[in-house]
C-alpha positions as protocol buffer text, in pm:
chain_id: "A"
residue {
  index: 1
  type: MET
  ca { x: 5604 y: -1595 z: -9378 }
}
residue {
  index: 2
  type: LEU
  ca { x: 5747 y: -1292 z: -9156 }
}
residue {
  index: 3
  type: ARG
  ca { x: 5526 y: -1230 z: -8877 }
}
residue {
  index: 4
  type: ILE
  ca { x: 5633 y: -900 z: -8672 }
}
residue {
  index: 5
  type: SER
  ca { x: 5530 y: -797 z: -8394 }
}
residue {
  index: 6
  type: THR
  ca { x: 5559 y: -500 z: -8112 }
}
residue {
  index: 7
  type: ALA
  ca { x: 5429 y: -411 z: -7816 }
}
residue {
  index: 8
  type: ALA
  ca { x: 5280 y: -80 z: -7604 }
}
residue {
  index: 9
  type: MET
  ca { x: 5384 y: -176 z: -7229 }
}
residue {
  index: 10
  type: HIS
  ca { x: 5339 y: 36 z: -6891 }
}
residue {
  index: 11
  type: CYS
  ca { x: 5665 y: -6 z: -6767 }
}
residue {
  index: 12
  type: GLU
  ca { x: 5731 y: 75 z: -6338 }
}
residue {
  index: 13
  type: ARG
  ca { x: 6015 y: 179 z: -6124 }
}
residue {
  index: 14
  type: SER
  ca { x: 6108 y: -183 z: -6034 }
}
residue {
  index: 15
  type: LYS
  ca { x: 6353 y: -362 z: -6281 }
}
residue {
  index: 16
  type: GLU
  ca { x: 6180 y: -752 z: -6159 }
}
residue {
  index: 17
  type: ALA
  ca { x: 5860 y: -638 z: -6209 }
}
residue {
  index: 18
  type: ASN
  ca { x: 5930 y: -529 z: -6545 }
}
residue {
  index: 19
  type: LEU
  ca { x: 6140 y: -835 z: -6629 }
}
residue {
  index: 20
  type: ASN
  ca { x: 5861 y: -1034 z: -6550 }
}
residue {
  index: 21
  type: LYS
  ca { x: 5610 y: -853 z: -6791 }
}
residue {
  index: 22
  type: MET
  ca { x: 5863 y: -886 z: -7087 }
}
residue {
  index: 23
  type: LEU
  ca { x: 5936 y: -1246 z: -7054 }
}
residue {
  index: 24
  type: ALA
  ca { x: 5527 y: -1290 z: -7019 }
}
residue {
  index: 25
  type: LEU
  ca { x: 5542 y: -1052 z: -7365 }
}
residue {
  index: 26
  type: VAL
  ca { x: 5800 y: -1238 z: -7522 }
}
residue {
  index: 27
  type: ASP
  ca { x: 5584 y: -1581 z: -7418 }
}
residue {
  index: 28
  type: GLU
  ca { x: 5258 y: -1387 z: -7608 }
}
residue {
  index: 29
  type: ALA
  ca { x: 5419 y: -1287 z: -7914 }
}
residue {
  index: 30
  type: ALA
  ca { x: 5585 y: -1627 z: -7933 }
}
residue {
  index: 31
  type: ASP
  ca { x: 5252 y: -1818 z: -7829 }
}
residue {
  index: 32
  type: ASN
  ca { x: 5084 y: -1597 z: -8150 }
}
residue {
  index: 33
  type: GLY
  ca { x: 5322 y: -1711 z: -8397 }
}
residue {
  index: 34
  type: ALA
  ca { x: 5589 y: -1375 z: -8419 }
}
residue {
  index: 35
  type: ASN
  ca { x: 5940 y: -1430 z: -8514 }
}
residue {
  index: 36
  type: LEU
  ca { x: 6024 y: -1060 z: -8387 }
}
residue {
  index: 37
  type: LEU
  ca { x: 5891 y: -898 z: -8057 }
}
residue {
  index: 38
  type: VAL
  ca { x: 6016 y: -481 z: -8027 }
}
residue {
  index: 39
  type: LEU
  ca { x: 6001 y: -394 z: -7647 }
}
residue {
  index: 40
  type: PRO
  ca { x: 6049 y: -40 z: -7529 }
}
residue {
  index: 41
  type: GLU
  ca { x: 6349 y: 201 z: -7456 }
}
residue {
  index: 42
  type: GLN
  ca { x: 6435 y: 163 z: -7096 }
}
residue {
  index: 43
  type: ALA
  ca { x: 6158 y: -132 z: -7078 }
}
residue {
  index: 44
  type: LEU
  ca { x: 6390 y: -320 z: -6820 }
}
residue {
  index: 45
  type: GLN
  ca { x: 6465 y: -28 z: -6550 }
}
residue {
  index: 46
  type: GLY
  ca { x: 6215 y: 235 z: -6669 }
}
residue {
  index: 47
  type: TYR
  ca { x: 6341 y: 543 z: -6797 }
}
residue {
  index: 48
  type: LEU
  ca { x: 6432 y: 868 z: -6607 }
}
residue {
  index: 49
  type: THR
  ca { x: 6177 y: 994 z: -6398 }
}
residue {
  index: 50
  type: SER
  ca { x: 6183 y: 1316 z: -6598 }
}
residue {
  index: 51
  type: VAL
  ca { x: 6382 y: 1382 z: -6931 }
}
residue {
  index: 52
  type: VAL
  ca { x: 6377 y: 1769 z: -6827 }
}
residue {
  index: 53
  type: ALA
  ca { x: 6439 y: 1728 z: -6483 }
}
residue {
  index: 54
  type: MET
  ca { x: 6658 y: 1447 z: -6352 }
}
residue {
  index: 55
  type: ASP
  ca { x: 6676 y: 1434 z: -5995 }
}
residue {
  index: 56
  type: CYS
  ca { x: 7069 y: 1410 z: -5858 }
}
residue {
  index: 57
  type: SER
  ca { x: 6999 y: 1557 z: -5454 }
}
residue {
  index: 58
  type: ALA
  ca { x: 7160 y: 1424 z: -5200 }
}
residue {
  index: 59
  type: ASP
  ca { x: 6856 y: 1214 z: -5072 }
}
residue {
  index: 60
  type: LEU
  ca { x: 6975 y: 881 z: -5223 }
}
residue {
  index: 61
  type: ALA
  ca { x: 6645 y: 725 z: -5201 }
}
residue {
  index: 62
  type: LYS
  ca { x: 6544 y: 974 z: -5515 }
}
residue {
  index: 63
  type: ASN
  ca { x: 6870 y: 1005 z: -5687 }
}
residue {
  index: 64
  type: GLU
  ca { x: 6813 y: 942 z: -6053 }
}
residue {
  index: 65
  type: PHE
  ca { x: 7136 y: 835 z: -6162 }
}
residue {
  index: 66
  type: LEU
  ca { x: 7188 y: 615 z: -5831 }
}
residue {
  index: 67
  type: PHE
  ca { x: 6884 y: 445 z: -5924 }
}
residue {
  index: 68
  type: GLN
  ca { x: 6985 y: 419 z: -6313 }
}
residue {
  index: 69
  type: TYR
  ca { x: 7338 y: 301 z: -6131 }
}
residue {
  index: 70
  type: GLN
  ca { x: 7226 y: 37 z: -5914 }
}
residue {
  index: 71
  type: ASN
  ca { x: 6975 y: -119 z: -6164 }
}
residue {
  index: 72
  type: ALA
  ca { x: 7231 y: -128 z: -6471 }
}
residue {
  index: 73
  type: GLU
  ca { x: 7372 y: -456 z: -6572 }
}
residue {
  index: 74
  type: THR
  ca { x: 7636 y: -516 z: -6819 }
}
residue {
  index: 75
  type: VAL
  ca { x: 7569 y: -679 z: -7164 }
}
residue {
  index: 76
  type: PRO
  ca { x: 7557 y: -962 z: -7256 }
}
residue {
  index: 77
  type: ASP
  ca { x: 7640 y: -1123 z: -6934 }
}
residue {
  index: 78
  type: GLY
  ca { x: 7341 y: -941 z: -6673 }
}
residue {
  index: 79
  type: PRO
  ca { x: 7108 y: -1180 z: -6545 }
}
residue {
  index: 80
  type: SER
  ca { x: 6816 y: -1029 z: -6712 }
}
residue {
  index: 81
  type: VAL
  ca { x: 6984 y: -993 z: -7000 }
}
residue {
  index: 82
  type: ARG
  ca { x: 7069 y: -1369 z: -7009 }
}
residue {
  index: 83
  type: ALA
  ca { x: 6699 y: -1489 z: -6902 }
}
residue {
  index: 84
  type: ILE
  ca { x: 6543 y: -1277 z: -7168 }
}
residue {
  index: 85
  type: ALA
  ca { x: 6798 y: -1439 z: -7430 }
}
residue {
  index: 86
  type: GLN
  ca { x: 6699 y: -1773 z: -7277 }
}
residue {
  index: 87
  type: LYS
  ca { x: 6375 y: -1707 z: -7317 }
}
residue {
  index: 88
  type: ALA
  ca { x: 6396 y: -1615 z: -7693 }
}
residue {
  index: 89
  type: GLN
  ca { x: 6588 y: -1927 z: -7765 }
}
residue {
  index: 90
  type: GLU
  ca { x: 6336 y: -2140 z: -7594 }
}
residue {
  index: 91
  type: ARG
  ca { x: 6065 y: -1942 z: -7789 }
}
residue {
  index: 92
  type: ASN
  ca { x: 6257 y: -1927 z: -8123 }
}
residue {
  index: 93
  type: ILE
  ca { x: 6197 y: -1526 z: -8162 }
}
residue {
  index: 94
  type: TYR
  ca { x: 6413 y: -1272 z: -8229 }
}
residue {
  index: 95
  type: VAL
  ca { x: 6374 y: -964 z: -7915 }
}
residue {
  index: 96
  type: CYS
  ca { x: 6450 y: -644 z: -7923 }
}
residue {
  index: 97
  type: PHE
  ca { x: 6453 y: -430 z: -7575 }
}
residue {
  index: 98
  type: GLY
  ca { x: 6588 y: -142 z: -7453 }
}
residue {
  index: 99
  type: MET
  ca { x: 6774 y: -97 z: -7112 }
}
residue {
  index: 100
  type: THR
  ca { x: 7078 y: 68 z: -6909 }
}
residue {
  index: 101
  type: GLU
  ca { x: 7366 y: -54 z: -6943 }
}
residue {
  index: 102
  type: LYS
  ca { x: 7640 y: -55 z: -6752 }
}
residue {
  index: 103
  type: ASP
  ca { x: 7984 y: -57 z: -6892 }
}
residue {
  index: 104
  type: ALA
  ca { x: 8196 y: -408 z: -6822 }
}
residue {
  index: 105
  type: GLU
  ca { x: 8556 y: -200 z: -6771 }
}
residue {
  index: 106
  type: VAL
  ca { x: 8462 y: 156 z: -6628 }
}
residue {
  index: 107
  type: ASP
  ca { x: 8188 y: 105 z: -6347 }
}
residue {
  index: 108
  type: CYS
  ca { x: 8027 y: 431 z: -6326 }
}
residue {
  index: 109
  type: LYS
  ca { x: 7982 y: 432 z: -6745 }
}
residue {
  index: 110
  type: LEU
  ca { x: 7596 y: 373 z: -6804 }
}
residue {
  index: 111
  type: TYR
  ca { x: 7459 y: 381 z: -7156 }
}
residue {
  index: 112
  type: ASN
  ca { x: 7100 y: 403 z: -7273 }
}
residue {
  index: 113
  type: THR
  ca { x: 7097 y: 39 z: -7492 }
}
residue {
  index: 114
  type: ALA
  ca { x: 6867 y: -133 z: -7700 }
}
residue {
  index: 115
  type: VAL
  ca { x: 6990 y: -514 z: -7712 }
}
residue {
  index: 116
  type: LEU
  ca { x: 6861 y: -770 z: -7979 }
}
residue {
  index: 117
  type: VAL
  ca { x: 6868 y: -1136 z: -7905 }
}
residue {
  index: 118
  type: GLY
  ca { x: 6697 y: -1479 z: -8099 }
}
residue {
  index: 119
  type: PRO
  ca { x: 6727 y: -1829 z: -8083 }
}
residue {
  index: 120
  type: GLU
  ca { x: 7069 y: -1792 z: -8148 }
}
residue {
  index: 121
  type: GLY
  ca { x: 7090 y: -1607 z: -7834 }
}
residue {
  index: 122
  type: TYR
  ca { x: 7264 y: -1275 z: -7777 }
}
residue {
  index: 123
  type: ILE
  ca { x: 7296 y: -1099 z: -8138 }
}
residue {
  index: 124
  type: GLY
  ca { x: 7428 y: -744 z: -8031 }
}
residue {
  index: 125
  type: ARG
  ca { x: 7368 y: -417 z: -7885 }
}
residue {
  index: 126
  type: TYR
  ca { x: 7339 y: -41 z: -8028 }
}
residue {
  index: 127
  type: ARG
  ca { x: 7383 y: 228 z: -7770 }
}
residue {
  index: 128
  type: LYS
  ca { x: 7189 y: 527 z: -7824 }
}
residue {
  index: 129
  type: VAL
  ca { x: 7374 y: 809 z: -8029 }
}
residue {
  index: 130
  type: HIS
  ca { x: 7121 y: 1133 z: -8032 }
}
residue {
  index: 131
  type: GLN
  ca { x: 7066 y: 1181 z: -7654 }
}
residue {
  index: 132
  type: PRO
  ca { x: 6816 y: 1446 z: -7532 }
}
residue {
  index: 133
  type: ALA
  ca { x: 6839 y: 1706 z: -7237 }
}
residue {
  index: 134
  type: ASP
  ca { x: 6904 y: 1512 z: -6874 }
}
residue {
  index: 135
  type: GLU
  ca { x: 6998 y: 1204 z: -7077 }
}
residue {
  index: 136
  type: LEU
  ca { x: 7303 y: 1361 z: -7099 }
}
residue {
  index: 137
  type: HIS
  ca { x: 7345 y: 1405 z: -6737 }
}
residue {
  index: 138
  type: ALA
  ca { x: 7280 y: 990 z: -6738 }
}
residue {
  index: 139
  type: TYR
  ca { x: 7425 y: 816 z: -6981 }
}
residue {
  index: 140
  type: TYR
  ca { x: 7745 y: 820 z: -7228 }
}
residue {
  index: 141
  type: GLY
  ca { x: 7683 y: 818 z: -7613 }
}
residue {
  index: 142
  type: GLY
  ca { x: 7710 y: 545 z: -7893 }
}
residue {
  index: 143
  type: LYS
  ca { x: 7941 y: 590 z: -8142 }
}
residue {
  index: 144
  type: GLU
  ca { x: 7792 y: 374 z: -8407 }
}
residue {
  index: 145
  type: PHE
  ca { x: 7456 y: 238 z: -8598 }
}
residue {
  index: 146
  type: PRO
  ca { x: 7540 y: -132 z: -8625 }
}
residue {
  index: 147
  type: VAL
  ca { x: 7347 y: -354 z: -8847 }
}
residue {
  index: 148
  type: PHE
  ca { x: 7297 y: -739 z: -8804 }
}
residue {
  index: 149
  type: ASP
  ca { x: 7253 y: -989 z: -8985 }
}
residue {
  index: 150
  type: THR
  ca { x: 6961 y: -1255 z: -8907 }
}
residue {
  index: 151
  type: ALA
  ca { x: 6785 y: -1538 z: -9012 }
}
residue {
  index: 152
  type: ILE
  ca { x: 6460 y: -1295 z: -9080 }
}
residue {
  index: 153
  type: GLY
  ca { x: 6660 y: -1023 z: -9271 }
}
residue {
  index: 154
  type: LYS
  ca { x: 6966 y: -730 z: -9160 }
}
residue {
  index: 155
  type: LEU
  ca { x: 6806 y: -582 z: -8870 }
}
residue {
  index: 156
  type: GLY
  ca { x: 6916 y: -233 z: -8732 }
}
residue {
  index: 157
  type: MET
  ca { x: 6832 y: -46 z: -8444 }
}
residue {
  index: 158
  type: MET
  ca { x: 6810 y: 304 z: -8329 }
}
residue {
  index: 159
  type: ILE
  ca { x: 6604 y: 445 z: -7964 }
}
residue {
  index: 160
  type: CYS
  ca { x: 6362 y: 735 z: -7961 }
}
residue {
  index: 161
  type: TYR
  ca { x: 6547 y: 1079 z: -8014 }
}
residue {
  index: 162
  type: ASP
  ca { x: 6781 y: 913 z: -8300 }
}
residue {
  index: 163
  type: ALA
  ca { x: 6454 y: 902 z: -8548 }
}
residue {
  index: 164
  type: TRP
  ca { x: 6437 y: 1261 z: -8522 }
}
residue {
  index: 165
  type: PHE
  ca { x: 6749 y: 1257 z: -8709 }
}
residue {
  index: 166
  type: PRO
  ca { x: 6716 y: 1144 z: -9088 }
}
residue {
  index: 167
  type: GLU
  ca { x: 7103 y: 1060 z: -9097 }
}
residue {
  index: 168
  type: SER
  ca { x: 7034 y: 795 z: -8825 }
}
residue {
  index: 169
  type: GLY
  ca { x: 6806 y: 579 z: -9043 }
}
residue {
  index: 170
  type: ARG
  ca { x: 7013 y: 664 z: -9363 }
}
residue {
  index: 171
  type: GLU
  ca { x: 7296 y: 516 z: -9214 }
}
residue {
  index: 172
  type: LEU
  ca { x: 7095 y: 193 z: -9135 }
}
residue {
  index: 173
  type: ALA
  ca { x: 6969 y: 150 z: -9451 }
}
residue {
  index: 174
  type: LEU
  ca { x: 7294 y: 236 z: -9652 }
}
residue {
  index: 175
  type: GLN
  ca { x: 7445 y: -81 z: -9432 }
}
residue {
  index: 176
  type: GLY
  ca { x: 7176 y: -313 z: -9560 }
}
residue {
  index: 177
  type: ALA
  ca { x: 6918 y: -242 z: -9314 }
}
residue {
  index: 178
  type: GLN
  ca { x: 6557 y: -414 z: -9404 }
}
residue {
  index: 179
  type: ILE
  ca { x: 6386 y: -354 z: -9062 }
}
residue {
  index: 180
  type: ILE
  ca { x: 6468 y: -66 z: -8871 }
}
residue {
  index: 181
  type: LEU
  ca { x: 6400 y: -146 z: -8489 }
}
residue {
  index: 182
  type: LYS
  ca { x: 6342 y: 158 z: -8252 }
}
residue {
  index: 183
  type: PRO
  ca { x: 6280 y: 115 z: -7892 }
}
residue {
  index: 184
  type: THR
  ca { x: 6108 y: 443 z: -7719 }
}
residue {
  index: 185
  type: ALA
  ca { x: 5970 y: 640 z: -7432 }
}
residue {
  index: 186
  type: THR
  ca { x: 5791 y: 901 z: -7603 }
}
residue {
  index: 187
  type: CYS
  ca { x: 5537 y: 1082 z: -7378 }
}
residue {
  index: 188
  type: HIS
  ca { x: 5238 y: 1329 z: -7422 }
}
residue {
  index: 189
  type: GLY
  ca { x: 5320 y: 1684 z: -7423 }
}
residue {
  index: 190
  type: THR
  ca { x: 4956 y: 1818 z: -7320 }
}
residue {
  index: 191
  type: LEU
  ca { x: 4777 y: 1747 z: -6979 }
}
residue {
  index: 192
  type: ASP
  ca { x: 4445 y: 1643 z: -7191 }
}
residue {
  index: 193
  type: HIS
  ca { x: 4631 y: 1389 z: -7413 }
}
residue {
  index: 194
  type: ASN
  ca { x: 4508 y: 1573 z: -7725 }
}
residue {
  index: 195
  type: LEU
  ca { x: 4722 y: 1411 z: -7985 }
}
residue {
  index: 196
  type: ASP
  ca { x: 4578 y: 1640 z: -8273 }
}
residue {
  index: 197
  type: GLU
  ca { x: 4746 y: 1954 z: -8102 }
}
residue {
  index: 198
  type: ASP
  ca { x: 5070 y: 1746 z: -7910 }
}
residue {
  index: 199
  type: GLN
  ca { x: 5360 y: 1842 z: -8134 }
}
residue {
  index: 200
  type: GLY
  ca { x: 5563 y: 1545 z: -7978 }
}
residue {
  index: 201
  type: TYR
  ca { x: 5345 y: 1339 z: -8106 }
}
residue {
  index: 202
  type: TYR
  ca { x: 5298 y: 1482 z: -8432 }
}
residue {
  index: 203
  type: SER
  ca { x: 5673 y: 1486 z: -8470 }
}
residue {
  index: 204
  type: TYR
  ca { x: 5671 y: 1115 z: -8349 }
}
residue {
  index: 205
  type: ASP
  ca { x: 5425 y: 984 z: -8601 }
}
residue {
  index: 206
  type: LEU
  ca { x: 5610 y: 1184 z: -8876 }
}
residue {
  index: 207
  type: CYS
  ca { x: 5965 y: 1122 z: -8853 }
}
residue {
  index: 208
  type: GLU
  ca { x: 5868 y: 730 z: -8819 }
}
residue {
  index: 209
  type: ARG
  ca { x: 5691 y: 725 z: -9116 }
}
residue {
  index: 210
  type: ALA
  ca { x: 5948 y: 932 z: -9307 }
}
residue {
  index: 211
  type: THR
  ca { x: 6195 y: 694 z: -9186 }
}
residue {
  index: 212
  type: ALA
  ca { x: 6032 y: 412 z: -9378 }
}
residue {
  index: 213
  type: LEU
  ca { x: 5937 y: 619 z: -9648 }
}
residue {
  index: 214
  type: HIS
  ca { x: 6295 y: 777 z: -9719 }
}
residue {
  index: 215
  type: ASN
  ca { x: 6468 y: 467 z: -9696 }
}
residue {
  index: 216
  type: GLY
  ca { x: 6216 y: 160 z: -9822 }
}
residue {
  index: 217
  type: CYS
  ca { x: 6311 y: -40 z: -9486 }
}
residue {
  index: 218
  type: PHE
  ca { x: 6063 y: -176 z: -9270 }
}
residue {
  index: 219
  type: PHE
  ca { x: 6005 y: 11 z: -8927 }
}
residue {
  index: 220
  type: VAL
  ca { x: 5944 y: -98 z: -8587 }
}
residue {
  index: 221
  type: SER
  ca { x: 5870 y: 111 z: -8267 }
}
residue {
  index: 222
  type: ALA
  ca { x: 5816 y: 20 z: -7924 }
}
residue {
  index: 223
  type: ASN
  ca { x: 5662 y: 283 z: -7696 }
}
residue {
  index: 224
  type: GLN
  ca { x: 5624 y: 280 z: -7302 }
}
residue {
  index: 225
  type: VAL
  ca { x: 5224 y: 366 z: -7217 }
}
residue {
  index: 226
  type: GLY
  ca { x: 5065 y: 512 z: -6907 }
}
residue {
  index: 227
  type: LEU
  ca { x: 5248 y: 714 z: -6636 }
}
residue {
  index: 228
  type: CYS
  ca { x: 5606 y: 595 z: -6508 }
}
residue {
  index: 229
  type: GLY
  ca { x: 5787 y: 840 z: -6290 }
}
residue {
  index: 230
  type: ALA
  ca { x: 5637 y: 1213 z: -6418 }
}
residue {
  index: 231
  type: SER
  ca { x: 5617 y: 1102 z: -6781 }
}
residue {
  index: 232
  type: ASP
  ca { x: 5273 y: 993 z: -6888 }
}
residue {
  index: 233
  type: TYR
  ca { x: 5370 y: 785 z: -7192 }
}
residue {
  index: 234
  type: PHE
  ca { x: 5134 y: 763 z: -7541 }
}
residue {
  index: 235
  type: GLY
  ca { x: 5209 y: 407 z: -7656 }
}
residue {
  index: 236
  type: HIS
  ca { x: 5134 y: 389 z: -8060 }
}
residue {
  index: 237
  type: SER
  ca { x: 5405 y: 110 z: -8107 }
}
residue {
  index: 238
  type: ASN
  ca { x: 5420 y: 74 z: -8476 }
}
residue {
  index: 239
  type: ILE
  ca { x: 5464 y: -143 z: -8756 }
}
residue {
  index: 240
  type: ILE
  ca { x: 5539 y: 59 z: -9064 }
}
residue {
  index: 241
  type: HIS
  ca { x: 5560 y: -82 z: -9391 }
}
residue {
  index: 242
  type: PRO
  ca { x: 5870 y: 65 z: -9669 }
}
residue {
  index: 243
  type: ASN
  ca { x: 5589 y: 269 z: -9835 }
}
residue {
  index: 244
  type: GLY
  ca { x: 5568 y: 512 z: -9511 }
}
residue {
  index: 245
  type: ARG
  ca { x: 5222 y: 361 z: -9420 }
}
residue {
  index: 246
  type: ILE
  ca { x: 5125 y: 261 z: -9066 }
}
residue {
  index: 247
  type: ALA
  ca { x: 5028 y: -121 z: -9115 }
}
residue {
  index: 248
  type: GLN
  ca { x: 4953 y: -208 z: -8738 }
}
residue {
  index: 249
  type: THR
  ca { x: 4958 y: 20 z: -8419 }
}
residue {
  index: 250
  type: THR
  ca { x: 4868 y: -79 z: -8035 }
}
residue {
  index: 251
  type: GLY
  ca { x: 4739 y: 331 z: -8033 }
}
residue {
  index: 252
  type: GLU
  ca { x: 4694 y: 435 z: -7643 }
}
residue {
  index: 253
  type: GLN
  ca { x: 4630 y: 17 z: -7539 }
}
residue {
  index: 254
  type: GLU
  ca { x: 4910 y: -151 z: -7381 }
}
residue {
  index: 255
  type: GLY
  ca { x: 4970 y: -519 z: -7573 }
}
residue {
  index: 256
  type: ILE
  ca { x: 5091 y: -674 z: -7874 }
}
residue {
  index: 257
  type: VAL
  ca { x: 5023 y: -570 z: -8231 }
}
residue {
  index: 258
  type: TYR
  ca { x: 5093 y: -825 z: -8545 }
}
residue {
  index: 259
  type: PHE
  ca { x: 5160 y: -775 z: -8924 }
}
residue {
  index: 260
  type: ASP
  ca { x: 5248 y: -1072 z: -9162 }
}
residue {
  index: 261
  type: VAL
  ca { x: 5473 y: -1008 z: -9403 }
}
residue {
  index: 262
  type: ASP
  ca { x: 5489 y: -1299 z: -9681 }
}
residue {
  index: 263
  type: ASP
  ca { x: 5804 y: -1196 z: -9845 }
}
residue {
  index: 264
  type: PRO
  ca { x: 5998 y: -911 z: -9659 }
}
residue {
  index: 265
  type: GLU
  ca { x: 6242 y: -846 z: -9935 }
}
residue {
  index: 266
  type: GLN
  ca { x: 5954 y: -824 z: -10232 }
}
residue {
  index: 267
  type: GLU
  ca { x: 5770 y: -594 z: -10025 }
}
residue {
  index: 268
  type: ILE
  ca { x: 6117 y: -378 z: -9987 }
}
residue {
  index: 269
  type: PHE
  ca { x: 6163 y: -392 z: -10353 }
}
residue {
  index: 270
  type: LYS
  ca { x: 5779 y: -283 z: -10438 }
}
residue {
  index: 271
  type: ALA
  ca { x: 5841 y: -28 z: -10206 }
}
residue {
  index: 272
  type: ARG
  ca { x: 6171 y: 102 z: -10368 }
}
residue {
  index: 273
  type: GLU
  ca { x: 6109 y: 11 z: -10755 }
}
residue {
  index: 274
  type: VAL
  ca { x: 5743 y: 71 z: -10802 }
}
residue {
  index: 275
  type: GLY
  ca { x: 5525 y: 193 z: -10506 }
}
residue {
  index: 276
  type: PHE
  ca { x: 5614 y: 572 z: -10587 }
}
residue {
  index: 277
  type: SER
  ca { x: 5651 y: 595 z: -10964 }
}
residue {
  index: 278
  type: GLY
  ca { x: 5958 y: 421 z: -10995 }
}
residue {
  index: 279
  type: LEU
  ca { x: 6129 y: 624 z: -10778 }
}
residue {
  index: 280
  type: PHE
  ca { x: 6419 y: 492 z: -10548 }
}
residue {
  index: 281
  type: PHE
  ca { x: 6522 y: 727 z: -10277 }
}
residue {
  index: 282
  type: LEU
  ca { x: 6837 y: 547 z: -10179 }
}
residue {
  index: 283
  type: LYS
  ca { x: 6948 y: 535 z: -10563 }
}
residue {
  index: 284
  type: ASP
  ca { x: 6884 y: 881 z: -10660 }
}
residue {
  index: 285
  type: ARG
  ca { x: 7068 y: 1081 z: -10392 }
}
residue {
  index: 286
  type: HIS
  ca { x: 7334 y: 1273 z: -10465 }
}
residue {
  index: 287
  type: PRO
  ca { x: 7592 y: 1206 z: -10179 }
}
residue {
  index: 288
  type: ALA
  ca { x: 7894 y: 1441 z: -10336 }
}
residue {
  index: 289
  type: LEU
  ca { x: 7650 y: 1690 z: -10326 }
}
residue {
  index: 290
  type: TYR
  ca { x: 7585 y: 1694 z: -9961 }
}
residue {
  index: 291
  type: THR
  ca { x: 7909 y: 1846 z: -9806 }
}
residue {
  index: 292
  type: HIS
  ca { x: 7765 y: 1992 z: -9525 }
}
residue {
  index: 293
  type: VAL
  ca { x: 7548 y: 1682 z: -9380 }
}
residue {
  index: 294
  type: CYS
  ca { x: 7887 y: 1549 z: -9222 }
}
residue {
  index: 295
  type: ALA
  ca { x: 8086 y: 1846 z: -9142 }
}
residue {
  index: 296
  type: PRO
  ca { x: 8107 y: 1987 z: -8826 }
}
residue {
  index: 297
  type: ASN
  ca { x: 7941 y: 2384 z: -8809 }
}
residue {
  index: 298
  type: GLU
  ca { x: 7789 y: 2634 z: -8580 }
}
residue {
  index: 299
  type: TYR
  ca { x: 7519 y: 2368 z: -8515 }
}
residue {
  index: 300
  type: SER
  ca { x: 7735 y: 2076 z: -8447 }
}
residue {
  index: 301
  type: ASN
  ca { x: 7740 y: 1930 z: -8075 }
}
residue {
  index: 302
  type: TYR
  ca { x: 7920 y: 1673 z: -8147 }
}
residue {
  index: 303
  type: ASN
  ca { x: 8221 y: 1671 z: -8351 }
}
residue {
  index: 304
  type: GLY
  ca { x: 8353 y: 1320 z: -8389 }
}
């Protein structure tokens, strides 16, 4: 049996405070028998103060890039990365978490990164490919969607905005990913926190469930919750079945939820080959006809 867990975490503008909370969440998940825990995007440093108004003023106490630079760490050698990897080894659990990564060779080059560690220690990283708004000023973009073969299955990672692009999940699924992990930092778009009218939440929920359904994969997101900087995050860290239905969610509460899967491969098989009238969306594709999907065009911001 596989026990999947995900956390909604309130982050601060303090790496030390966030690290202590992350380590405590790993202990809590392990104490409850989890094999896998997913933590939010930028859980270690805290996300940008605002995704649409990054402060790069001469006031160094407020300068957003300087804050991220001073608190960034290399992967896998940064002290916080090593601490989480050591905790994962001690507790025999896989952990995916978000952070600001500093390039080991180019000092001022930063990435929005998801790190995967486990019982074997450091496993790998994913650098966010699709970057919205002021992330383009703070971070360099990733160049690949890696999939990692582990004792609990093949794990792929994406981060937040990546989920709005169906190509992200499809790329992971075509490499054999069985569980897609998505650290995220997605916030309320309405002052009254009315999720029924919040387009940000609606599209967040829709894209997550669609990614799971289209690719027949388990999908696990972990969102920040509460106020951090200028953003108020809505939580709803989700564990989604390969049939596209939400199996567990934190809602808007901070904490961890769990979902038990007796046989993940069997559940994936049933979702792909049985659950939707025997239609399997990966098998029934016609890639030779999708001539415009990967071709640069007038809408492309990145042409390789």
